[in-house]
N, C-alpha and C positions, 0 to 999 in steps of 0.2 A: 769127368766128374770127380770131385774130391771124395775121398773115402770118408767113412764115418769117423775113423780115428783122427784124420787130419782136421775134420770139422770140429771135433771135440778139442783138439789141441789149440786150434785157432780161438775157440770160445774161451778156453781156459786162459790163454794169453790175453785176450781182450779183457777178461775179468781182472786179471792181475794189473793191467795197465790202468783200468778205471779205479781200482782200489789204491794203487800207488799214487795216482793223481791226488786223491783225497788225503791220503796219509802225508804226502810231502807238503801239501798246502797247509795242513794243520800243524805239522811238527818240524818242517824243514828237512834237510838231508841228514844231518847228524842225529836229529831226534826221531826220525822215522824208524820204525821197527818192521823188519821183514816178516816176523811172525804175525803181526797185526795185518799186514798186507795179505798174507796167505789166508788168514782166517776170513777176512772180508771178501776175498776172491773165491772162497770155498775150495781151497786147494792146500797143498803142503809147502813148507819152506823149500823142500828139495825141488819141487816142481817150479817154484819161482826162480831158483838158481839155475834150473835147467833151461829156462827161457832167457834169463839174463845173468851174466856171470857174477855180478855184484850189485849191491844197492846203488852204487854210483852210476853203473851202466844203465840200470833201470831208470834212474832219474834222468840221465841224458836222453834216453829213448822218449820218455814222456815229455821232456822239455822241447825236443825237436818237434813233436806233434803240437804242443801248445804254441810254440812260436809260429808254426805254419798256420795254425788257426787264426792267430792274431794278425798275421800278414795278410790273410785272405779278407779279414774284416776291416783292417786299418791300412789304407793305401797312402804312402808317402808321396805327396806332390810338392816338391821343394818350391814351386812357384806359388803355392798357397799353404804355407805352414799353419796359419790359423785354423784352416779346415782340418788339417792333419791332427792338430792338438784336440779339436772338437771330437774327431773320430776316436782318438785314444781315450778321451774322457768318457765317451759313451760306452765304448767296449768294456773298459775295466770297471766302470761303475755298475754295469749290468752283470759283470762276472768278477766280483771281488775275490773269489777263491782262486781264479786264474792269476790275478795280480799278486796274491800272496805266494802262489807257487813260483812265479817268475822272480818275485822279490827274494825268496829264500836262495835261489840260485845266485842272484847278484851278491847277496851277503856272504855266502859260503864258498862260492867258486872263484870270485874275483880276488886276486892277491892283495896284500898290503900295498898302500900307496908307494912305498919305497921299493917294492919288488917289480920285476919285469912281468908283463902279462904272459900267462901260460896258455897258448892256443889250445893245447890238448885238454886242459882242465876246463876252459871256458866252453869248448865245444860249440854247440849251436849258437850260443849267445855271441861268441866271437864273430862267427860268420855273418849273423844277422846284423850286428852293429856295423861291421866293416862295409856291408852292402849298402846300408843306408847312408853312411858317410860318403861313399863313392858317388851315390846318387846326388847328394847335396853338392859335392865338388863339381860334378858335371853341370849342374844348374848354375853354379857360380861362373863357370867358364862360358856358359851360354848367355850370361847377362840377366838371368832370371832371379838372382839372389845376390845380396851384397857380398862382394868378393873380399872385403876387408875382415870378415869374420873367419875364424878357423872352423872348418866343417865339424870338428869334434865338439867345439863349444856350442855351435848351433844345435846339434843333436842333444847335448846335455841340457841346455836351457829350455828348449821346447818340451822335452820329455818331463823335466822337473815341474814346469808350469802345469802341464796336462795332468800330472799325478798329484798335484797339490793336496786335493781333498782326500785322496786315498792315503797319502803319507802322513797327514795330520788329523788323525781321528779325533783327538781332543778338541781341535779347533772346529771340526765339522759338527761335533756335538753341541758346542756353544752357539753355532750359527743359528740353530733353531730358535734361540731366544734373543740373540744379539743383532742379527742381520735385518736390515730394512726389508729385504725380501728373502725369506729363508728357504725358498724352493730350489730344487735341483737345477731347473733351467737357468736360474740366476747365477748359480755357481759356474755352470757351463759357459754362460755369456761372459763372465769375468775371465775365464781361461782364454777364450777367444780374443777378448779385448786386449789382454796382456800380451799375447803373442803378436797380435796385429800391431801393437805399438812398437814392438821391437823389429818384427819382420813383416812389414805390410805385404799383402799379396800383389803379384804382378798384375797390372791392368793392361790387358792386350786389346788392341782394336781389331775389328773384323778383317782388317787389311794386313795384319801382321803375317799371315800365312802360317801361323803356328797354333 
């Protein structure tokens, strides 16, 4: 049985992680302040650094958990990319704070276009993206996806379409007045239609054996 001290330590660590998630989602990595995280977690800066060596390490820890949660909620089926885009739309529309959190990592951890990717800096993002790209590549080899596309481009195009309404807040605001159907389901349907037009899902017969 865990001791009282260890339970308290776990509780304090959990509070730090929760506070850090909110702080990073609001302010990004550079703008986040450890003193604010400590205050929200009802602990001290010293205790935060005792659990995590630096603000960047704290972000990496929370990012790994956020990516794991997204992976559990959004399943990549390369034979049905429209459904994947719909799942991404649903998940991040329901959790815009999580989208902002991950967005800050993309902005602040990814190097300039002229630079080489730094796997250590990208951390969990690097591994998650590579895993999805390899899944797409296997589907192309199996004949479930157009092999003339580069898997990296497929990943980029589908993700961008799925995130359209989160990335363009100003357009989303105008939609309420300008769209023929201003509802969220209509935006979701547009996402699915767009991805379907580029990457139609595989139609398998019952006799395919797959």
